[in-house]
PDB file of N, CA, C and O in Angstrom:
ATOM      1  N   MET A   1     109.922 -31.856  75.187  1.00  0.00           N
ATOM      2  CA  MET A   1     110.869 -32.951  74.561  1.00  0.00           C
ATOM      3  C   MET A   1     112.285 -32.040  74.800  1.00  0.00           C
ATOM      4  O   MET A   1     112.508 -30.934  74.308  1.00  0.00           O
ATOM      5  N   ASP A   2     113.104 -32.756  75.622  1.00  0.00           N
ATOM      6  CA  ASP A   2     114.532 -32.328  75.563  1.00  0.00           C
ATOM      7  C   ASP A   2     115.361 -33.349  74.770  1.00  0.00           C
ATOM      8  O   ASP A   2     114.903 -34.382  74.282  1.00  0.00           O
ATOM      9  N   SER A   3     116.547 -32.966  74.705  1.00  0.00           N
ATOM     10  CA  SER A   3     117.388 -33.872  73.665  1.00  0.00           C
ATOM     11  C   SER A   3     117.636 -35.286  74.051  1.00  0.00           C
ATOM     12  O   SER A   3     118.018 -36.125  73.235  1.00  0.00           O
ATOM     13  N   GLY A   4     117.391 -35.566  75.440  1.00  0.00           N
ATOM     14  CA  GLY A   4     117.481 -36.881  76.020  1.00  0.00           C
ATOM     15  C   GLY A   4     116.064 -37.697  75.445  1.00  0.00           C
ATOM     16  O   GLY A   4     116.008 -38.917  75.288  1.00  0.00           O
ATOM     17  N   GLU A   5     115.175 -36.935  75.228  1.00  0.00           N
ATOM     18  CA  GLU A   5     113.948 -37.638  74.807  1.00  0.00           C
ATOM     19  C   GLU A   5     113.951 -38.173  73.399  1.00  0.00           C
ATOM     20  O   GLU A   5     113.126 -39.041  73.112  1.00  0.00           O
ATOM     21  N   PHE A   6     114.702 -37.788  72.600  1.00  0.00           N
ATOM     22  CA  PHE A   6     114.979 -38.308  71.083  1.00  0.00           C
ATOM     23  C   PHE A   6     115.359 -39.729  71.201  1.00  0.00           C
ATOM     24  O   PHE A   6     116.279 -40.092  71.932  1.00  0.00           O
ATOM     25  N   ASN A   7     114.625 -40.564  70.454  1.00  0.00           N
ATOM     26  CA  ASN A   7     115.009 -41.872  70.536  1.00  0.00           C
ATOM     27  C   ASN A   7     115.391 -42.337  69.081  1.00  0.00           C
ATOM     28  O   ASN A   7     114.502 -42.850  68.403  1.00  0.00           O
ATOM     29  N   PRO A   8     116.611 -42.196  68.577  1.00  0.00           N
ATOM     30  CA  PRO A   8     117.251 -42.439  67.175  1.00  0.00           C
ATOM     31  C   PRO A   8     116.634 -43.393  66.535  1.00  0.00           C
ATOM     32  O   PRO A   8     116.208 -43.163  65.403  1.00  0.00           O
ATOM     33  N   GLY A   9     116.458 -44.695  67.152  1.00  0.00           N
ATOM     34  CA  GLY A   9     116.032 -45.839  66.377  1.00  0.00           C
ATOM     35  C   GLY A   9     114.463 -45.474  65.792  1.00  0.00           C
ATOM     36  O   GLY A   9     114.054 -45.669  64.647  1.00  0.00           O
ATOM     37  N   ARG A  10     113.846 -44.983  66.749  1.00  0.00           N
ATOM     38  CA  ARG A  10     112.362 -44.525  66.400  1.00  0.00           C
ATOM     39  C   ARG A  10     112.480 -43.501  65.497  1.00  0.00           C
ATOM     40  O   ARG A  10     111.741 -43.602  64.517  1.00  0.00           O
ATOM     41  N   ILE A  11     113.154 -42.604  65.543  1.00  0.00           N
ATOM     42  CA  ILE A  11     113.065 -41.693  64.437  1.00  0.00           C
ATOM     43  C   ILE A  11     113.613 -42.016  63.268  1.00  0.00           C
ATOM     44  O   ILE A  11     113.041 -41.695  62.226  1.00  0.00           O
ATOM     45  N   ARG A  12     114.708 -42.645  63.259  1.00  0.00           N
ATOM     46  CA  ARG A  12     115.162 -43.404  61.967  1.00  0.00           C
ATOM     47  C   ARG A  12     113.970 -44.179  61.221  1.00  0.00           C
ATOM     48  O   ARG A  12     113.635 -43.946  60.060  1.00  0.00           O
ATOM     49  N   TRP A  13     113.407 -45.093  62.024  1.00  0.00           N
ATOM     50  CA  TRP A  13     112.136 -45.701  61.463  1.00  0.00           C
ATOM     51  C   TRP A  13     111.241 -45.087  60.881  1.00  0.00           C
ATOM     52  O   TRP A  13     110.839 -45.456  59.778  1.00  0.00           O
ATOM     53  N   ASP A  14     110.718 -43.951  61.555  1.00  0.00           N
ATOM     54  CA  ASP A  14     109.758 -43.039  61.123  1.00  0.00           C
ATOM     55  C   ASP A  14     110.211 -42.221  59.639  1.00  0.00           C
ATOM     56  O   ASP A  14     109.387 -41.715  58.877  1.00  0.00           O
ATOM     57  N   CYS A  15     111.626 -42.219  59.436  1.00  0.00           N
ATOM     58  CA  CYS A  15     112.140 -41.648  58.169  1.00  0.00           C
ATOM     59  C   CYS A  15     111.669 -42.597  57.047  1.00  0.00           C
ATOM     60  O   CYS A  15     111.584 -42.119  55.915  1.00  0.00           O
ATOM     61  N   ARG A  16     111.366 -43.843  57.236  1.00  0.00           N
ATOM     62  CA  ARG A  16     110.966 -44.918  56.179  1.00  0.00           C
ATOM     63  C   ARG A  16     109.676 -44.270  55.802  1.00  0.00           C
ATOM     64  O   ARG A  16     108.991 -43.708  56.656  1.00  0.00           O
ATOM     65  N   ARG A  17     109.338 -44.329  54.594  1.00  0.00           N
ATOM     66  CA  ARG A  17     108.102 -43.698  53.910  1.00  0.00           C
ATOM     67  C   ARG A  17     107.467 -44.701  52.658  1.00  0.00           C
ATOM     68  O   ARG A  17     108.076 -45.588  52.060  1.00  0.00           O
ATOM     69  N   GLY A  18     106.585 -44.430  52.537  1.00  0.00           N
ATOM     70  CA  GLY A  18     105.815 -45.342  51.555  1.00  0.00           C
ATOM     71  C   GLY A  18     106.210 -44.643  49.882  1.00  0.00           C
ATOM     72  O   GLY A  18     106.304 -45.247  48.813  1.00  0.00           O
ATOM     73  N   ILE A  19     106.365 -43.321  50.148  1.00  0.00           N
ATOM     74  CA  ILE A  19     106.847 -42.549  48.947  1.00  0.00           C
ATOM     75  C   ILE A  19     108.492 -42.520  48.956  1.00  0.00           C
ATOM     76  O   ILE A  19     109.070 -41.735  49.708  1.00  0.00           O
ATOM     77  N   LYS A  20     109.133 -43.298  48.200  1.00  0.00           N
ATOM     78  CA  LYS A  20     110.606 -43.323  48.268  1.00  0.00           C
ATOM     79  C   LYS A  20     111.272 -42.070  48.123  1.00  0.00           C
ATOM     80  O   LYS A  20     112.355 -41.756  48.616  1.00  0.00           O
ATOM     81  N   GLU A  21     110.372 -41.243  47.252  1.00  0.00           N
ATOM     82  CA  GLU A  21     111.407 -39.746  46.885  1.00  0.00           C
ATOM     83  C   GLU A  21     111.497 -39.077  48.485  1.00  0.00           C
ATOM     84  O   GLU A  21     112.554 -38.556  48.839  1.00  0.00           O
ATOM     85  N   ALA A  22     110.455 -39.124  49.307  1.00  0.00           N
ATOM     86  CA  ALA A  22     110.539 -38.458  50.626  1.00  0.00           C
ATOM     87  C   ALA A  22     112.025 -39.583  51.457  1.00  0.00           C
ATOM     88  O   ALA A  22     113.074 -39.197  51.973  1.00  0.00           O
ATOM     89  N   GLU A  23     111.645 -40.586  51.321  1.00  0.00           N
ATOM     90  CA  GLU A  23     112.666 -41.440  51.926  1.00  0.00           C
ATOM     91  C   GLU A  23     114.139 -41.093  51.683  1.00  0.00           C
ATOM     92  O   GLU A  23     115.012 -40.852  52.516  1.00  0.00           O
ATOM     93  N   TYR A  24     114.208 -41.123  50.361  1.00  0.00           N
ATOM     94  CA  TYR A  24     115.406 -40.661  49.988  1.00  0.00           C
ATOM     95  C   TYR A  24     116.256 -39.373  50.561  1.00  0.00           C
ATOM     96  O   TYR A  24     117.473 -39.223  50.453  1.00  0.00           O
ATOM     97  N   LEU A  25     115.518 -38.667  51.062  1.00  0.00           N
ATOM     98  CA  LEU A  25     115.782 -37.436  51.604  1.00  0.00           C
ATOM     99  C   LEU A  25     115.860 -37.358  52.921  1.00  0.00           C
ATOM    100  O   LEU A  25     116.788 -36.786  53.493  1.00  0.00           O
ATOM    101  N   LEU A  26     114.843 -37.957  53.542  1.00  0.00           N
ATOM    102  CA  LEU A  26     115.101 -37.937  55.138  1.00  0.00           C
ATOM    103  C   LEU A  26     115.891 -38.915  55.870  1.00  0.00           C
ATOM    104  O   LEU A  26     116.421 -38.638  56.946  1.00  0.00           O
ATOM    105  N   LEU A  27     115.990 -40.170  55.251  1.00  0.00           N
ATOM    106  CA  LEU A  27     117.143 -41.008  56.007  1.00  0.00           C
ATOM    107  C   LEU A  27     118.350 -40.576  55.703  1.00  0.00           C
ATOM    108  O   LEU A  27     119.020 -40.617  56.735  1.00  0.00           O
ATOM    109  N   PRO A  28     119.088 -40.108  54.650  1.00  0.00           N
ATOM    110  CA  PRO A  28     120.452 -39.546  54.404  1.00  0.00           C
ATOM    111  C   PRO A  28     120.527 -38.422  55.425  1.00  0.00           C
ATOM    112  O   PRO A  28     121.475 -38.385  56.209  1.00  0.00           O
ATOM    113  N   PHE A  29     119.351 -37.297  55.455  1.00  0.00           N
ATOM    114  CA  PHE A  29     119.512 -36.383  56.338  1.00  0.00           C
ATOM    115  C   PHE A  29     119.659 -36.613  57.840  1.00  0.00           C
ATOM    116  O   PHE A  29     120.393 -35.945  58.570  1.00  0.00           O
ATOM    117  N   PHE A  30     118.963 -37.525  58.186  1.00  0.00           N
ATOM    118  CA  PHE A  30     118.893 -38.118  59.561  1.00  0.00           C
ATOM    119  C   PHE A  30     120.151 -38.710  60.026  1.00  0.00           C
ATOM    120  O   PHE A  30     120.604 -38.738  61.170  1.00  0.00           O
ATOM    121  N   ASP A  31     120.720 -39.263  58.735  1.00  0.00           N
ATOM    122  CA  ASP A  31     121.924 -40.092  59.469  1.00  0.00           C
ATOM    123  C   ASP A  31     123.231 -39.098  59.466  1.00  0.00           C
ATOM    124  O   ASP A  31     124.103 -39.150  60.334  1.00  0.00           O
ATOM    125  N   ARG A  32     123.235 -38.257  58.448  1.00  0.00           N
ATOM    126  CA  ARG A  32     124.292 -37.313  58.422  1.00  0.00           C
ATOM    127  C   ARG A  32     124.322 -35.925  59.323  1.00  0.00           C
ATOM    128  O   ARG A  32     125.389 -35.420  59.672  1.00  0.00           O
ATOM    129  N   TYR A  33     122.886 -35.301  59.700  1.00  0.00           N
ATOM    130  CA  TYR A  33     122.878 -34.095  60.279  1.00  0.00           C
ATOM    131  C   TYR A  33     122.156 -34.052  61.359  1.00  0.00           C
ATOM    132  O   TYR A  33     122.286 -33.052  62.064  1.00  0.00           O
ATOM    133  N   PHE A  34     121.241 -35.077  61.764  1.00  0.00           N
ATOM    134  CA  PHE A  34     120.361 -34.793  62.799  1.00  0.00           C
ATOM    135  C   PHE A  34     121.105 -34.729  64.270  1.00  0.00           C
ATOM    136  O   PHE A  34     120.734 -33.933  65.133  1.00  0.00           O
ATOM    137  N   ALA A  35     122.181 -35.641  64.461  1.00  0.00           N
ATOM    138  CA  ALA A  35     122.925 -35.369  65.860  1.00  0.00           C
ATOM    139  C   ALA A  35     123.457 -33.860  65.933  1.00  0.00           C
ATOM    140  O   ALA A  35     123.670 -33.338  67.028  1.00  0.00           O
ATOM    141  N   ASP A  36     123.634 -33.276  64.899  1.00  0.00           N
ATOM    142  CA  ASP A  36     124.142 -31.825  65.157  1.00  0.00           C
ATOM    143  C   ASP A  36     123.243 -30.566  65.068  1.00  0.00           C
ATOM    144  O   ASP A  36     123.721 -29.432  65.105  1.00  0.00           O
ATOM    145  N   LEU A  37     121.751 -30.850  64.935  1.00  0.00           N
ATOM    146  CA  LEU A  37     120.831 -29.854  64.853  1.00  0.00           C
ATOM    147  C   LEU A  37     120.803 -29.685  66.297  1.00  0.00           C
ATOM    148  O   LEU A  37     121.229 -30.404  67.201  1.00  0.00           O
ATOM    149  N   THR A  38     120.047 -28.282  66.304  1.00  0.00           N
ATOM    150  CA  THR A  38     119.681 -27.564  67.682  1.00  0.00           C
ATOM    151  C   THR A  38     118.288 -28.340  68.105  1.00  0.00           C
ATOM    152  O   THR A  38     117.534 -29.018  67.407  1.00  0.00           O
ATOM    153  N   LEU A  39     118.236 -28.064  69.220  1.00  0.00           N
ATOM    154  CA  LEU A  39     117.009 -28.911  69.896  1.00  0.00           C
ATOM    155  C   LEU A  39     115.678 -28.336  69.195  1.00  0.00           C
ATOM    156  O   LEU A  39     114.759 -29.129  68.992  1.00  0.00           O
ATOM    157  N   GLU A  40     115.546 -27.047  68.833  1.00  0.00           N
ATOM    158  CA  GLU A  40     114.371 -26.531  67.990  1.00  0.00           C
ATOM    159  C   GLU A  40     114.341 -27.398  66.618  1.00  0.00           C
ATOM    160  O   GLU A  40     113.287 -27.898  66.224  1.00  0.00           O
ATOM    161  N   GLN A  41     115.478 -27.535  65.965  1.00  0.00           N
ATOM    162  CA  GLN A  41     115.538 -28.223  64.712  1.00  0.00           C
ATOM    163  C   GLN A  41     115.052 -29.614  64.838  1.00  0.00           C
ATOM    164  O   GLN A  41     114.237 -30.111  64.060  1.00  0.00           O
ATOM    165  N   LYS A  42     115.601 -30.247  65.886  1.00  0.00           N
ATOM    166  CA  LYS A  42     115.241 -31.647  66.084  1.00  0.00           C
ATOM    167  C   LYS A  42     113.731 -31.746  66.265  1.00  0.00           C
ATOM    168  O   LYS A  42     113.042 -32.542  65.627  1.00  0.00           O
ATOM    169  N   ARG A  43     113.308 -30.991  67.068  1.00  0.00           N
ATOM    170  CA  ARG A  43     111.899 -31.078  67.142  1.00  0.00           C
ATOM    171  C   ARG A  43     111.076 -30.883  66.057  1.00  0.00           C
ATOM    172  O   ARG A  43     110.088 -31.592  65.867  1.00  0.00           O
ATOM    173  N   ALA A  44     111.453 -29.827  65.203  1.00  0.00           N
ATOM    174  CA  ALA A  44     110.787 -29.764  63.828  1.00  0.00           C
ATOM    175  C   ALA A  44     111.011 -30.866  62.953  1.00  0.00           C
ATOM    176  O   ALA A  44     110.174 -31.279  62.150  1.00  0.00           O
ATOM    177  N   PHE A  45     112.296 -31.393  63.139  1.00  0.00           N
ATOM    178  CA  PHE A  45     112.288 -32.782  62.163  1.00  0.00           C
ATOM    179  C   PHE A  45     111.330 -33.800  62.533  1.00  0.00           C
ATOM    180  O   PHE A  45     110.781 -34.514  61.694  1.00  0.00           O
ATOM    181  N   VAL A  46     111.126 -33.875  63.743  1.00  0.00           N
ATOM    182  CA  VAL A  46     110.342 -35.078  64.465  1.00  0.00           C
ATOM    183  C   VAL A  46     108.878 -34.646  64.049  1.00  0.00           C
ATOM    184  O   VAL A  46     108.130 -35.466  63.517  1.00  0.00           O
ATOM    185  N   LEU A  47     108.535 -33.520  64.266  1.00  0.00           N
ATOM    186  CA  LEU A  47     107.276 -32.804  63.918  1.00  0.00           C
ATOM    187  C   LEU A  47     106.910 -32.991  62.145  1.00  0.00           C
ATOM    188  O   LEU A  47     105.809 -33.340  61.718  1.00  0.00           O
ATOM    189  N   LEU A  48     108.011 -32.694  61.366  1.00  0.00           N
ATOM    190  CA  LEU A  48     107.720 -33.210  59.958  1.00  0.00           C
ATOM    191  C   LEU A  48     107.459 -34.556  59.622  1.00  0.00           C
ATOM    192  O   LEU A  48     106.725 -34.859  58.682  1.00  0.00           O
ATOM    193  N   LEU A  49     108.116 -35.509  60.462  1.00  0.00           N
ATOM    194  CA  LEU A  49     108.016 -37.011  60.123  1.00  0.00           C
ATOM    195  C   LEU A  49     106.306 -37.443  60.520  1.00  0.00           C
ATOM    196  O   LEU A  49     105.839 -38.531  60.183  1.00  0.00           O
ATOM    197  N   LYS A  50     105.516 -36.416  61.267  1.00  0.00           N
ATOM    198  CA  LYS A  50     104.300 -36.825  61.463  1.00  0.00           C
ATOM    199  C   LYS A  50     103.257 -36.454  60.439  1.00  0.00           C
ATOM    200  O   LYS A  50     102.034 -36.567  60.529  1.00  0.00           O
ATOM    201  N   GLU A  51     104.132 -35.896  59.250  1.00  0.00           N
ATOM    202  CA  GLU A  51     103.093 -35.436  58.028  1.00  0.00           C
ATOM    203  C   GLU A  51     102.807 -36.316  57.394  1.00  0.00           C
ATOM    204  O   GLU A  51     103.439 -37.346  57.629  1.00  0.00           O
ATOM    205  N   GLN A  52     101.724 -36.374  56.277  1.00  0.00           N
ATOM    206  CA  GLN A  52     101.415 -37.383  55.352  1.00  0.00           C
ATOM    207  C   GLN A  52     102.610 -37.488  54.179  1.00  0.00           C
ATOM    208  O   GLN A  52     103.402 -36.604  53.853  1.00  0.00           O
ATOM    209  N   ASP A  53     102.513 -38.580  53.753  1.00  0.00           N
ATOM    210  CA  ASP A  53     103.599 -38.862  52.565  1.00  0.00           C
ATOM    211  C   ASP A  53     103.336 -37.873  51.421  1.00  0.00           C
ATOM    212  O   ASP A  53     104.224 -37.209  50.887  1.00  0.00           O
ATOM    213  N   VAL A  54     102.111 -37.836  51.113  1.00  0.00           N
ATOM    214  CA  VAL A  54     101.962 -36.988  49.914  1.00  0.00           C
ATOM    215  C   VAL A  54     102.079 -35.797  50.013  1.00  0.00           C
ATOM    216  O   VAL A  54     102.324 -35.205  48.962  1.00  0.00           O
ATOM    217  N   ASP A  55     101.949 -34.937  51.346  1.00  0.00           N
ATOM    218  CA  ASP A  55     102.441 -33.525  51.825  1.00  0.00           C
ATOM    219  C   ASP A  55     104.027 -33.501  51.463  1.00  0.00           C
ATOM    220  O   ASP A  55     104.462 -32.750  50.590  1.00  0.00           O
ATOM    221  N   LEU A  56     104.711 -34.234  52.080  1.00  0.00           N
ATOM    222  CA  LEU A  56     106.201 -34.439  52.272  1.00  0.00           C
ATOM    223  C   LEU A  56     106.746 -34.590  50.510  1.00  0.00           C
ATOM    224  O   LEU A  56     107.776 -34.088  50.059  1.00  0.00           O
ATOM    225  N   PHE A  57     105.812 -35.354  49.793  1.00  0.00           N
ATOM    226  CA  PHE A  57     106.264 -35.389  48.518  1.00  0.00           C
ATOM    227  C   PHE A  57     106.143 -33.988  47.645  1.00  0.00           C
ATOM    228  O   PHE A  57     107.021 -33.530  46.914  1.00  0.00           O
ATOM    229  N   GLU A  58     105.074 -33.526  47.854  1.00  0.00           N
ATOM    230  CA  GLU A  58     104.647 -32.079  47.395  1.00  0.00           C
ATOM    231  C   GLU A  58     105.750 -31.112  47.764  1.00  0.00           C
ATOM    232  O   GLU A  58     106.141 -30.323  46.904  1.00  0.00           O
ATOM    233  N   TRP A  59     106.272 -31.108  48.946  1.00  0.00           N
ATOM    234  CA  TRP A  59     107.164 -30.245  49.529  1.00  0.00           C
ATOM    235  C   TRP A  59     108.439 -30.440  48.945  1.00  0.00           C
ATOM    236  O   TRP A  59     109.104 -29.496  48.519  1.00  0.00           O
ATOM    237  N   PHE A  60     108.898 -31.891  48.895  1.00  0.00           N
ATOM    238  CA  PHE A  60     110.320 -32.233  48.660  1.00  0.00           C
ATOM    239  C   PHE A  60     110.519 -31.910  47.156  1.00  0.00           C
ATOM    240  O   PHE A  60     111.641 -31.709  46.693  1.00  0.00           O
ATOM    241  N   THR A  61     109.301 -31.865  46.355  1.00  0.00           N
ATOM    242  CA  THR A  61     109.414 -31.967  44.756  1.00  0.00           C
ATOM    243  C   THR A  61     109.018 -30.296  44.278  1.00  0.00           C
ATOM    244  O   THR A  61     108.612 -29.931  43.174  1.00  0.00           O
ATOM    245  N   LEU A  62     109.247 -29.572  45.327  1.00  0.00           N
ATOM    246  CA  LEU A  62     108.819 -28.134  45.124  1.00  0.00           C
ATOM    247  C   LEU A  62     107.578 -27.813  44.622  1.00  0.00           C
ATOM    248  O   LEU A  62     107.419 -26.667  44.202  1.00  0.00           O
ATOM    249  N   ARG A  63     106.549 -28.699  44.578  1.00  0.00           N
ATOM    250  CA  ARG A  63     105.186 -28.371  44.179  1.00  0.00           C
ATOM    251  C   ARG A  63     104.453 -27.284  44.862  1.00  0.00           C
ATOM    252  O   ARG A  63     103.762 -26.421  44.320  1.00  0.00           O
ATOM    253  N   SER A  64     104.723 -27.458  46.285  1.00  0.00           N
ATOM    254  CA  SER A  64     104.132 -26.635  47.336  1.00  0.00           C
ATOM    255  C   SER A  64     105.027 -26.393  48.286  1.00  0.00           C
ATOM    256  O   SER A  64     106.180 -26.774  48.084  1.00  0.00           O
ATOM    257  N   GLU A  65     104.684 -25.684  49.568  1.00  0.00           N
ATOM    258  CA  GLU A  65     105.352 -25.626  50.760  1.00  0.00           C
ATOM    259  C   GLU A  65     104.590 -25.607  51.764  1.00  0.00           C
ATOM    260  O   GLU A  65     103.437 -25.203  51.613  1.00  0.00           O
ATOM    261  N   PRO A  66     104.980 -25.974  52.844  1.00  0.00           N
ATOM    262  CA  PRO A  66     104.109 -26.085  54.296  1.00  0.00           C
ATOM    263  C   PRO A  66     103.778 -24.730  54.489  1.00  0.00           C
ATOM    264  O   PRO A  66     104.518 -23.818  54.122  1.00  0.00           O
ATOM    265  N   GLU A  67     102.695 -24.560  55.050  1.00  0.00           N
ATOM    266  CA  GLU A  67     101.986 -23.411  55.577  1.00  0.00           C
ATOM    267  C   GLU A  67     102.755 -23.033  57.205  1.00  0.00           C
ATOM    268  O   GLU A  67     102.746 -21.945  57.781  1.00  0.00           O
ATOM    269  N   ASP A  68     103.246 -24.044  57.560  1.00  0.00           N
ATOM    270  CA  ASP A  68     103.617 -23.748  58.941  1.00  0.00           C
ATOM    271  C   ASP A  68     105.014 -23.469  58.770  1.00  0.00           C
ATOM    272  O   ASP A  68     105.779 -24.189  58.130  1.00  0.00           O
ATOM    273  N   GLU A  69     105.370 -22.264  59.436  1.00  0.00           N
ATOM    274  CA  GLU A  69     106.859 -21.674  59.177  1.00  0.00           C
ATOM    275  C   GLU A  69     107.831 -22.748  59.734  1.00  0.00           C
ATOM    276  O   GLU A  69     108.853 -23.067  59.125  1.00  0.00           O
ATOM    277  N   VAL A  70     107.484 -23.260  60.855  1.00  0.00           N
ATOM    278  CA  VAL A  70     108.660 -24.527  61.348  1.00  0.00           C
ATOM    279  C   VAL A  70     108.781 -25.258  60.313  1.00  0.00           C
ATOM    280  O   VAL A  70     109.902 -25.296  59.808  1.00  0.00           O
ATOM    281  N   LEU A  71     107.756 -25.999  59.729  1.00  0.00           N
ATOM    282  CA  LEU A  71     107.843 -27.146  58.883  1.00  0.00           C
ATOM    283  C   LEU A  71     108.777 -26.490  57.631  1.00  0.00           C
ATOM    284  O   LEU A  71     109.890 -26.923  57.335  1.00  0.00           O
ATOM    285  N   ARG A  72     108.175 -25.481  57.029  1.00  0.00           N
ATOM    286  CA  ARG A  72     108.895 -24.574  56.141  1.00  0.00           C
ATOM    287  C   ARG A  72     110.295 -24.689  56.127  1.00  0.00           C
ATOM    288  O   ARG A  72     110.926 -25.205  55.204  1.00  0.00           O
ATOM    289  N   ASN A  73     110.801 -24.191  57.185  1.00  0.00           N
ATOM    290  CA  ASN A  73     112.171 -23.918  57.424  1.00  0.00           C
ATOM    291  C   ASN A  73     112.786 -25.470  57.592  1.00  0.00           C
ATOM    292  O   ASN A  73     113.947 -25.562  57.191  1.00  0.00           O
ATOM    293  N   MET A  74     112.391 -26.299  57.946  1.00  0.00           N
ATOM    294  CA  MET A  74     112.710 -27.648  58.138  1.00  0.00           C
ATOM    295  C   MET A  74     113.093 -28.277  56.755  1.00  0.00           C
ATOM    296  O   MET A  74     114.153 -28.836  56.473  1.00  0.00           O
ATOM    297  N   VAL A  75     111.878 -28.041  55.860  1.00  0.00           N
ATOM    298  CA  VAL A  75     111.997 -28.784  54.405  1.00  0.00           C
ATOM    299  C   VAL A  75     113.030 -28.084  53.690  1.00  0.00           C
ATOM    300  O   VAL A  75     113.675 -28.754  52.885  1.00  0.00           O
ATOM    301  N   ARG A  76     113.363 -26.653  53.850  1.00  0.00           N
ATOM    302  CA  ARG A  76     114.274 -26.009  53.299  1.00  0.00           C
ATOM    303  C   ARG A  76     115.677 -26.374  53.698  1.00  0.00           C
ATOM    304  O   ARG A  76     116.642 -26.401  52.935  1.00  0.00           O
ATOM    305  N   LEU A  77     115.680 -26.627  54.869  1.00  0.00           N
ATOM    306  CA  LEU A  77     117.156 -26.994  55.526  1.00  0.00           C
ATOM    307  C   LEU A  77     117.432 -28.508  55.031  1.00  0.00           C
ATOM    308  O   LEU A  77     118.585 -28.933  54.959  1.00  0.00           O
ATOM    309  N   ILE A  78     116.537 -29.138  54.761  1.00  0.00           N
ATOM    310  CA  ILE A  78     116.761 -30.758  54.226  1.00  0.00           C
ATOM    311  C   ILE A  78     117.095 -30.709  52.688  1.00  0.00           C
ATOM    312  O   ILE A  78     117.998 -31.323  52.120  1.00  0.00           O
ATOM    313  N   MET A  79     116.200 -29.873  52.154  1.00  0.00           N
ATOM    314  CA  MET A  79     116.608 -29.569  50.721  1.00  0.00           C
ATOM    315  C   MET A  79     117.933 -28.913  50.391  1.00  0.00           C
ATOM    316  O   MET A  79     118.465 -29.214  49.323  1.00  0.00           O
ATOM    317  N   ASP A  80     118.447 -28.152  51.105  1.00  0.00           N
ATOM    318  CA  ASP A  80     119.689 -27.455  51.226  1.00  0.00           C
ATOM    319  C   ASP A  80     120.853 -28.428  51.258  1.00  0.00           C
ATOM    320  O   ASP A  80     121.689 -28.591  50.369  1.00  0.00           O
ATOM    321  N   ARG A  81     120.771 -29.050  52.432  1.00  0.00           N
ATOM    322  CA  ARG A  81     121.747 -29.739  53.105  1.00  0.00           C
ATOM    323  C   ARG A  81     121.999 -31.213  52.181  1.00  0.00           C
ATOM    324  O   ARG A  81     123.093 -31.772  52.094  1.00  0.00           O
ATOM    325  N   CYS A  82     120.738 -31.684  51.533  1.00  0.00           N
ATOM    326  CA  CYS A  82     120.911 -32.903  50.506  1.00  0.00           C
ATOM    327  C   CYS A  82     121.391 -32.447  49.360  1.00  0.00           C
ATOM    328  O   CYS A  82     121.975 -33.250  48.633  1.00  0.00           O
ATOM    329  N   ALA A  83     121.259 -31.135  48.966  1.00  0.00           N
ATOM    330  CA  ALA A  83     121.643 -30.447  47.650  1.00  0.00           C
ATOM    331  C   ALA A  83     123.139 -30.273  47.888  1.00  0.00           C
ATOM    332  O   ALA A  83     123.870 -30.699  46.994  1.00  0.00           O
ATOM    333  N   SER A  84     123.632 -29.788  48.815  1.00  0.00           N
ATOM    334  CA  SER A  84     125.222 -29.454  48.964  1.00  0.00           C
ATOM    335  C   SER A  84     125.846 -30.974  49.224  1.00  0.00           C
ATOM    336  O   SER A  84     127.059 -30.980  49.015  1.00  0.00           O
ATOM    337  N   SER A  85     125.401 -32.046  49.562  1.00  0.00           N
ATOM    338  CA  SER A  85     125.743 -33.354  49.889  1.00  0.00           C
ATOM    339  C   SER A  85     125.957 -33.958  48.527  1.00  0.00           C
ATOM    340  O   SER A  85     126.854 -34.797  48.441  1.00  0.00           O
ATOM    341  N   SER A  86     125.270 -33.657  47.462  1.00  0.00           N
ATOM    342  CA  SER A  86     125.282 -34.590  46.359  1.00  0.00           C
ATOM    343  C   SER A  86     126.580 -34.419  45.514  1.00  0.00           C
ATOM    344  O   SER A  86     126.772 -35.129  44.527  1.00  0.00           O
TER     345      SER A  86
END
């Protein structure tokens, strides 16, 4: 997947979640930062969106961390960026 293969409308839609706590982080992060991410970070973000809502909730509430290093780094990036923009 290269940068031309990212469909912003689809990715933004996938940021909408059943658990609002995850959506409150994912949508603003996507709107503010996605365009400036590296290709690898964009891939990690899209990969993160494939995870279950319950897992995202656990990760974003710091109850646990993803086992996968790529996902763990993306969760940390989202948390850092959202904390600094508050």
